N, C-alpha and C positions, 0 to 999 in steps of 0.2 A: 373567562370562568372566574378568575380571582375578583374582578370588578363586580360581577353579578352576585358572587357568593358574599362579598363584603356588604353590598347594598342590601340584600335580603336578610342577612344576619342582623344588621343594624336595625332594619325595619321590624324584625321579629322581637328584638330586645326592647325597642321603643313601644311596641304594641303591648307587650307583657307589663311594662311599667305603667302604661296608661290604664290597663285593666285592673291593676292593683289599686289605683286611685278610685276607680269606680266601685269595686267590691273586692276586698282582700280575700275573704273566705273562698269566693268563686275562683279567684286567681290561683289560690293554693290548690284547689281541685284540678285546675288546668295543668299546673306544674307537676302533678302526680304522673302525667303522661311523659314527662321529659326523660326519665330513665329508660322507658320502653323505646322511645324514639331514638335515644342515643345508642341503645343496643342494636336497633335496626340499622342505623347508619354504619356502626362498626362492622356488623355482620356483612352487609352488602358491599361496604368499602373494601373489606378483606377479600371477598370473592372477586370484586372488580380488579383489585391489584394483582391477584394471582392470575386472572385471565389475561390481563394486559401484559404481564411479564411473559406468560407462555406464548401469547401471540407475537410478541417482539422477538422472542428466541426463534420461533418457527419462521417468522419473516426473514430473519437472518439466514436460516437454513435454506429457505426458498430462493433467496438471492444467490447464495453460493451454488445451489443446484442449477439454476438457470444459467449462471455465468460458466459453469463447467460444461454444460450442454452446448453453449454457443462457442466456447473456445475449442471444445473437442468434437465438433460436429463431424469432421472428416473421419475420425476414429470410430465414432458411433455408427456412421453410415457404412463404412467398410466392413465392420463387424456385425452388421444387421442387428443393432441393439436399440433401434428406435423405440420399439414397444416397451422394452425394459426400462428405458430412461423416462418414457412417458408415465409408466407406472410408478417409478421412483418419485418423480415430481408430483404426481397426483397424490401420493401418500403424504408428502409434506404439506400440500395444499389442504388435504383433509384434516390433518392435525392442527394446522393453523386455523381452519374454519371452526373447529370445535371450540378453540379458545375464544375466537371472535364472538361466537354465539353465546358462550357463557358470559362474556362481558356485556353483550346486549341484554341478556336475561337479567343480569344484576341491575342494569340501569332501568329496565322496564318494570321490575318488581319493587324497587326501592320506593318509588313514589306512591303506588297504591298501598304498600304496607304502612307507610307513614300516614296515609289518608285514613286507613282503618282505625288507627290510634286516635287521629284527630276527630273522627266522627264519634268514636266512643266517648271522647272527652266532651264533645258537644252535647251528646245525649245526657251525660252526667250533669252538665251545666244546666241544661233545660229542666231536668228533673229537680235539681236543687232550686233553680229559679222559680219553678212552679210552686214548690213547697214554700219558698220564702215569700212569694207574692200572696199566697193564701194566708200567711201569717201577718201580712201587712208590712213586711220588712224591705220589699223592693218595689219600686215604681215601674210602670211599663216603659217609661223613657230610659231608665237606667238599664233595664233588661235589654232593650233594643240596642242601646249603645254597646253593651257588653258583648252581645251576640255579633254585632258588626265588627268589633275589635277581634273577636275570636275567629271569625271567618277570614279576616285579613291576616291573622297570625297563621292560620292553616295554610293559606296560599303561600306565604313567605316560607313556611316550614317545608312545603313540598319542593319549592325551588332550591332551598338549602340542601335537602336530601339528594335531589337529582344532581346538583353540582358537586356534592361530596364524592360521588362515584366518578364523575368526570375528572375532578382534581386528583383522585387516587390514581387514575391512569396517567395523568400528566406527571405526577411525582415519580411514578414508576419509570416513565420514559426519561425524566430528568436525572434520576439516579444512574441509569445506564449511560446517559450522555456525559454526565460529569465524571463518571468512572473513567471514561476515555480521555476527557479533557484534562483530568488531574494527573495523567501519566507524565512523569518527568523524563525528559530525554536523557539517554545514557551518555551521549556525546555532548559535553558542555564546554563552553568557552571560559577560560580563566578571566577573572575580573580585571586583571592587569595585562590582558593579551596584547601582544605587540604585532605590528604590521610587518609583513615580509618586505625586506629592502628590495627596491627595484634592481634589475640586472640579472646576470647569470646565477644559476642556483646549482649547488651540489647536494645531492640526496644521499643519505646513508641510513642503513638499518644496522643497529648495534646490538648484537646478541638478543634478538627479538624472539619472544615466545608469545603465543596467542592460542586461546581456546574459545570457541563460540559460547561455551557455558562458563560462567564465572567460577563454578566449582570444578576445578581441574581434576579432583580425585574421582569424580563421577563421569568425566568426559575427557577422552584422550586429547592432548593438545594438538591443534592443527599445525602449528609451527613451533619448532624447538631450536633455540640458539642460532637463529639465522642472522648472518652478517653479510652485507654487500654494500657497494657504493657505486655511484655514477656521477661523473663530473660533467660540466657543461660541454656539449658537443659529442659526448660519448653515447654509445648505444650498447646496452647490455640486454641479454636475452635470458629468459627463464624457460627452461625446458624440463621435461621429465614426464613420468607416468601421470595419468589423470588422478585427481584426488590428492596430489602431493602437497598442495598449498600455494600454487603459483598465483591463482586469482585472488587468494586471500592477501598476499603481499601487496598486490595492486590496490586492494580495498583499504589497506592500512594507510596508504600515503595521503589520500584526501580525508582521512579520519571518518570513513564510513563505520569503522570500528576502531577501538583503541587497543593497543598492545596490553597484554597482561604482565609482561616483563620485558626488560630492555627498553629501547627507545628508537624512534624514527626522527631523523634530524634533517633540517634544511640549513645549509651553510653552518653546520655545527650546532644549531639551536633546536631543541625539542619542539616538535610540531604542536604539542599540547600547550606550549606557551604562546602560540601564535593565534591570531583571530581567524575564525573559520572562513569568513568571506575572503580575507586576504590570502589565506592558504589555497583555497580552491580557485581563486582568480589566477594562480600561478600554475594550474594543472589543466591540461586538456586530455580528454579520454576518448578513445575510439575503440568500440567493442565489436565482437563478432556479429551481433545483431543490433545495429544502430537503431535508436528509437527516434522516429520523426513524429511531430505533432500534426494533427489534421489542420494544417494551415498552408500558407504559400511556401514555395521553395525559398524565396528570399527571407521570409520570417524564420524558417528553420535554420538557414545558414547563419543568420544574425542572432540566434537565440542566446548565445553566450555573450553577445555584445550588442545589447539593445540600442537602437538609434544609430547603427552604423550607416555610413553613406552608401548609396547605391553602387558607386564605383568601387568601393572597398569590397562589397559583396561579390561583384563581378570578378574582381581581381582574385579573391579567394577561390571562387569557382574555377577560374582558369588554372590556378596553381594545382587544384585538385582534379584536373582533367574532367570537369563536370560542365563547363560552359557550353560545349558544342551540343550535348544532348538537351540541355536546358533551353538553349536558344531555338532548338528544333521543335519544341513543344508549342502548341497553339497560343498559350498565354505566357510563354517564357517564364520569367522568374515569378510571375503572379499565379502560376499554376498551383492549384491545391493538390497536396500529395495523397490525400485520403487518410483514413484511420490507420495509424502506425505506418504510414507510407505505402499503403497497399496498392496504389496506382503506379508505383515505380518498381523496377527490377531490383534484385539484391545488389548488383554492382552499382546501380544508380544511387540507391540509398546509402551505400558505403561511401561513395564519392561526395555526397552531400554532407555526410558526417565528417569527412576529412576536410571539406571546405569550411565547416563550422570550426574545426580545430585551427585551420589556417587563419581565420578571421580573429579568433580569440588570441592567437599569438602568445601562448603561454610558454614559459621557459622549460616546463616539465611536460613530457608527452608520455602517456600510458597507452599501450596498444595491447588489447586482449584478443588474440586470435582474429586480427582484423581482416584477414584474407582467406580464412579456412573454409568459408561457406560459398566461395565464388568459383565460377568455372575458370578454365585456364586463361582465356582471353581477357576476362574481367580482372582476374588476379594480376595479370601483367600490367594492366593500366593502373589499377589501384596500388600495386607495389611501387610503381614509378612515382606516383603521387605521394606515397608515404615516405619514400626516400627524400623527396624534396622537403616534406614536412619535418623530417627528423634532423635536417641539416641545422647545426648550431644549438640543438636542444639536448637536454638531459633526457634520454629516452629509455624506458623500460618496456620491453615487449615480451609477450607470451606467444609461443608458437609450437604447434605439434609438427608442422612441416618444417623439418630442419633446413630445407633448402632456403628458407626465408631468413635464417639466422646465421648463415655461414660467414657473413661479413661483419658480424657484431664484434665490438671491441672486446667484450668478455661474455662468456656463456656460463650461467650458473645452472647446474643440474640439481633439481629439487626432487627428492624422493622421501616420502614419509614425513614431510614437514621439516626436512633438514637439507642443507647444502652438502651434497655428497661429492660434487666435482666442480671445479672452476678453471676456466682458461679459455683460450681461443679454440676455434673449430679444429684446426690442424693439431694442436697440442692435445686436445681431448680425444681425438681419433687415435693418435699415436699412443695414448695411455692405455687404450684397450678396455676401458671400464663401461659403465652404463651408457654413456653418450655414444661410445663407439658401437655398442650393440644396437642402439636405436638408429644410428646412421647406416649400419649394415642392413637393417630391416627395411630402410627406405632407399637402399641402393645408392647412397650418396658417394661412397668411396670404394665400391666394388661392383663387379658385374653380378646380376641376379643369379643365384644358384639354379642350375638346370634341374628340373624335376626328374626323378628316376624313370629310366626307360625312354625319355624323349630324345636323348642323345643318339639313339640307335635308329631313329626314323630317317628315311631317305630325304634328300632335298625335295622341296615342294614341286619343282619342275618335273620330277620323276614320278610323282604320284598320278595314278590313273584318274580320269574324270568319271562322271556318272555313266557315260556311255561305254566306258572300258577302253577308250582310245589311249 
């Protein structure tokens, strides 16, 4: 579009100059149409920009609606909402189509509108030329040359007008694109960022405060005055009610977010002074719902360490108790896992994520509810693999099942964004606070309380069967 626009604009300018040399008064008559043509271009260009902007906004809405329908297809079906969702998507399509048609109308009408002006100018030129020839002021050759130039100018003008609407749509799209490209990342690396020294790492949070909104007056802080530390080889657990800020603490360590007050340190150095690649190279993360790419099992295990040798990948899978089920697959480690690992079970996906962490061999390990979504048998296998993975590493783990944190070196109870209790499992149970109440609810240190009335029922052997025997 830019090339054609420039070519036709230069041709139009050259033709007008040539026409001026042939007959200046006639050329001035031609130029009287320029304001009208400019108004037409502006008018249709504005309509085209508005239509393009509306179509792009509705395309965005359509993409979101389609993705919601695909992601939520089970909810839609179980609630019998297919017709309602079809109607919702159809409404978005109709709105988008109206903008698309308006844009097409602008492109379709801009050329003919400029043609009308061009033909009116040609008529005026021919009238003037006829009068001038009758007065003996213009020869037939000059008239023919001028008309030929004028027709060439009209053709170039039509192309310029049409391309103006196309460029208007292009610039509208470019503004939306560059608005996204110009967004500055909130997490930035210092110009003199240092590398993390190799070897064991001690992690500490020192009076950390954090709010997801920068304006804390309008948003309650998620974390307030949180302090904790974990040394190499130690395992600390974060427990407490949902929404207390446990996952936020894990997000602060790899600098997915930055603290609003206090600091997070590695070996006593603020992580904001460290390079992001070096910091994240020292952290392995295993989440409740591990993400696998639609690639081979080997590629997913080696994702954090590209170029790893095949024997290292197999060793990591063995350590994660994943080798046996991988070897049983038809293609072994070359098996593709499907979109988000859909071809594997939850326990298999989790063990591949653990194998990825084994292969990365980072000194810091973050576990976010790594076994909560598994059945009992899978949980036992995964928990054993996790214990091997935690050996010798500074480990921070989140768990709602307190049975998985009983052996942690320290347990921090997080409630309302604050550390309300700290200690070992036995010490916290003896204290009788929030942790002890959570432990009782999960029957870790007491027998379940009998429901009223059930203690008076006779033994099962004494109950009659359906025949009354």
